N, C-alpha and C positions, 0 to 999 in steps of 0.2 A: 549527664555523660555525653561527651562529644562523640561524633560519628567516628573520628579516628580512633577513639578508645575502643569502639566496638569491633573494629576490623580484625583484630586477632581472634576474637570469639567467632566472628563470621567465618574466618578462614578455617578454624578448627571444626566448625559445624560442617562446612563443605567437604573437608577432608574426611570427616566421619561418614558423611553420606556417600562419598566416592568409595570408601572402604566397603560399605554395605553393598554398593552396586557391583563391586568387583567380586564379592563372595558368591560362589556358585549356589544356585537354588537347589541343586542336587549334586552332592559330592560323591562320585562313584568310588573314589578311593576309601571312603568311610562307610560304604554300604556293606550289608552282610553278604555272605556267599550265595544266598538264594534261599527262599522259603518253600519253593515248589519241589515236591518229591520227584526224583529222577528215576526213570525206568531205562533198562537196557535190553537190547535184543541182538542176537547173533543170527545172521542169515547169509545166503549167497545170492549173487546176481550174475546172470550169464552176460559176459562181456562179448558183444557180437563180433568184434573184429577177430579175436583169437578163439572164441568159443569156450574159453575157460570159465569155470565157476569161481567168481571173485568173492572172497569172504568180506563181510561188512560187519562193523560194530555200529549200532544205532543207539544213541543216547537221546532221550526225549522227556519232556515234562509231563507229569501225570496231572494235567490240567486241561480244560476245554480248549480245543483249537478252533480254526486252523492256525498253525504255527509257522513262523518263518524258518528257513532252513540254512544250515551251513554244511558244505561238503569239505572235509578236511583231508589233506594229503600228508602222511607221516614222512619223517626224514629217512635218509638212506639206511637200510638195514635196522629199522626201528620198529618197536611195538606200537600198534595203533592205540591200544588201551593205556599206554603209558602217558597219554596226553590228557587223561581225565582231570588232572589238576587244573586244566584250563577249560576243556570242552564240557565237562560236567557242570561247571559254573554257568556256562552259557545255557545249558539245558535247564538248570534250576531257575533261570530267569525267562524261560519260555521259548527256547530255540530247540529245534530238532537238529542233531549233529550226526552226520553220516561219515564214517571213517572207513574207507576201503583198506584192505590189506593188499598192498602192491606185491609184485613178485618177489622183491628183495626182503620182505618182512620175515623175521625169524618165526613169526606165527605159522608160516607155511612149512610143511614137513620137509620139503626138499627145495630150498631157495636156489635159484640158478647161479651159475658163476657170474661174477661181475662183468657186465657188458653194457657200457654206458648207453649206446645207441638203442639196444634192445629195451633196456629198462625205461629209457626216456619215451620211446614210442608206445610201450605198453602202458606206462603211467598216463600218458595223454589219453589213450583209449579208455583206461579205467575211469578217469575222472569224467570224461564225456558220457560214459554209460551211466555213472552215478547221477550226474546232473540231468541227463535225459529221464532217468527213472525215479526221481525223488518222490513222485506221487505213489508209484507202485511200491517202492521201498517202505514208505511210511505206512501204507495199508497193511503190508505183510508183517511189519514190526508191531502192529497194533497201537499206533500212535493215536491217542484220543483226539477226535476231531480232525485228524489228518493235517495236511500242510498247505501253505499258501505257495503255489508253484511260481507265483510272480514276485516273491520276496526271497531270493536265494543269494547267498554269498559263497565265495570260494575262499579257502584258507589252507595254510600249509606251513611246515617247518623245514628249514634247511633245503634239501633237495626237493622236498614237498613244497617249500615256499617258491622255488623256481617254477614248479609245475602249476602252482596257483597263479603265479604271474602270467604264465602262458595262457591259461584259461581266461585270464582277465585282459589279454591283449598284447603281451610280449611275444613278438614273432620268433620262430625258431629258424635257423639257417638250414635250408635243404641241401641235398648233395651237390647242387650246382652253386651253392653259396648265396642263393637268393632267399630272402625272408619269406616264411610261410606262416600265416596266422591261424591259430586254433582257438581264437576267442569264442567263448560259448555265449550264445544269445541270452541265456537264462541268468547269467551272472550280473548282479547289480553292484557288488562291492567286493573288496579283497582284503584279507588279513594275512600279512606276510611276516612270519616269525623267523628271525635269523636266516633271511633269504640269501641270495647270491647276487653278485654283480655279473657283468658280461664274462662269458667263458668262451675261449677260442673254439671255433667250429660249431658253436651252439647258438650263441646270442651275441649281440653287439651293443655298445653304448647307445647307438642311435635307435635301436629297437625299443628302448624304454620310453620313447615318445608315444608308443602305442598304449601306455598305461594311463588312459584318460578317465577311467572309472575311479570312484572314491577308493582310497587305499590307506591302510595303516601298516607301518613297518615297525617291528620291534627287534631289539637286539641288546647287546651289552658291551661294555668296554673291555671285557676279557674274551669276547666272542670273535676270535680271529678267524679269517677265512682259510681254513685248511681243507682242501679238497683232494688231498692225496698226491699232489704234484710237488715240484721243487719250490713253487712260490707260495708263501704264506701271506695272505692279504691282511691289511689292517682291519680292525673291527668295523670301521666305517663302511667297508665293502659289503658287509652283511646288510646294510641299510640302503643299498643302491635302489631298491624299489621305491624309496622316497626320494633320494638325492637326485636320481637321473630322470624321474618321471616329471611330466609337465605339472605346473602349479594348478591348484584347484582341488579342494577336498582331499588333501594329502596330509598325513600326520606321521610323526616319528617319535618313538619311545626308546631311548637308550638307557639301560640300567647301569648305574655306576657299579663296577665290580660284578656285573652280571656275566655269566658264561653261557656257552652254547646249549647246555642241558639243564640250566637252573639247578646245578648241583645234583643231577641225576633224577630230578623230579619229573622230567619229561624225556621222551625218546628212548633212552637206555638208563636203567637204574644204577649202573656202575661207572658212569662217566661224569666228568666235571669235578668241581671242587665241593665244598660243604653244601648240603642241601640249602636251597634259597627259597623258603616259603614266602618271604616278603616279596621277592621278585615275581614269584608265581601269582601272588595276590594282586600285585600292581598290573602285571600283564593281562590277567583275566579281567580286572576292573576296567581298564582303559579300552581293551578290545570290545568289551561288552557295551561301553558307551558308544563306540563306533558302530556296532551292529544296531543298537537302538536308534542311532541317528539316521542310518542309511537303509535299514530294512523295515523299521517301524515308522520312519518319518517323524521321529520324536524331536521336537524343536528344542526342548530343554537339554537333551543329550547333545545336540549339535552345538548349542550355545556353550555348553561346558567344554567341548573339544576346542572350540574356536577362541574362547576368552579366558577360561580358568587358568590360574597360575599353577600348572601341574607340578612344576619343580618345587614350589613352596609346599603345596599340598602333600607331596610325597616325602617331605622332610629332606629334600635335596637328593633323593635317590635317583630321580629321573632327569635326564637331559631331553627336554621336550622341544619339538619344533613342529610348525604347521605352515602350510603354504597353499 
C-alpha cells in the first residue's frame, strides 16, 4: 500500500481523535439533579441599617461541610421559595443557598408601596447583611459542617439580578449623578438570571466595566426587558451583564423561546408561558458548572465552560457565548 493510499485513513483517525478531545469529560447537561438530600430552614436576620428582621430561606446539603455559599436575591415582588427549581439543585450538589425576603416580597405580610429608591437601597443593605453574616446564618440553620466564608457567590433574578451585579461591582449613581460602588469583598463570582441593562438614574453602560469578577448571565429569546415604563427592551438587554462587562471569565446562556419566568417555574407561579422544565434544567446545570469552576476551583468544570459545544449538547436550545 502506498503512503498516499493511507492518507484518507490517517485523516479519519485524526478526525476521530479530535472528536474525542472535543467531547467533555463531564457533561453537566447530562448530570442528575443531585444525589445529596437537601434541608431547608427559615429564620430571620437583623439588618443593621434599618433594624428590620429580615426573613431568610436557607437551603443546604445534608452532607459534611464546610460548604461554599450562594446568596440569592429574588425578582421584584417575587417569592424567594419559587426559585427552588434552580437553587435546590445547587444545594443538592453541595452549596448552601441563602435567599433573603426583600421588602417587596409577597411573603411579607404588608409589602410597602412601590418606591424604587427605597427598595433599591434596602435591597443593597439586605444583601450586604446576608453576605456579612453567612457564617452566623449557616450556624443558626444547622448546616452540617458549616460554610467556607472564603467561597461565596452572589446571584439574583431580574431586579435581584441587578442587585447581584451591584454587589459584584456595578456602581449605582448617587444623588449627584456620580457612581458609588457597593461591591462586597466576600463575593468571588456572580450568577445573573434575566438581569437588566443600564437604567436611567441608577446605572450607566460605562458602569458595567466594574464587573471584573467571573460572571454567568442567563436569559431567553422571549425575555423582553419590561420594567414598567414606556420602553420595552429587546431580550438581549437582559444579558447586559455579559454583553457590557469586560472580557475574562464571562459566560452567556440564552434559551431559545425561554421567557422571564420559565413558564412560572420561578419567581411567580402564574406568569410566563407554558412551564419550561427543560429550560430550568439547563439553567441549573450550566450555573452549577459555573459555581463549581469558580467556587470550588474545579478545572474540569472550567474546561467544560470554556470548550464544550453547549449549543450542540443542549440540542440547539442554548445560544451560548463566552469571552
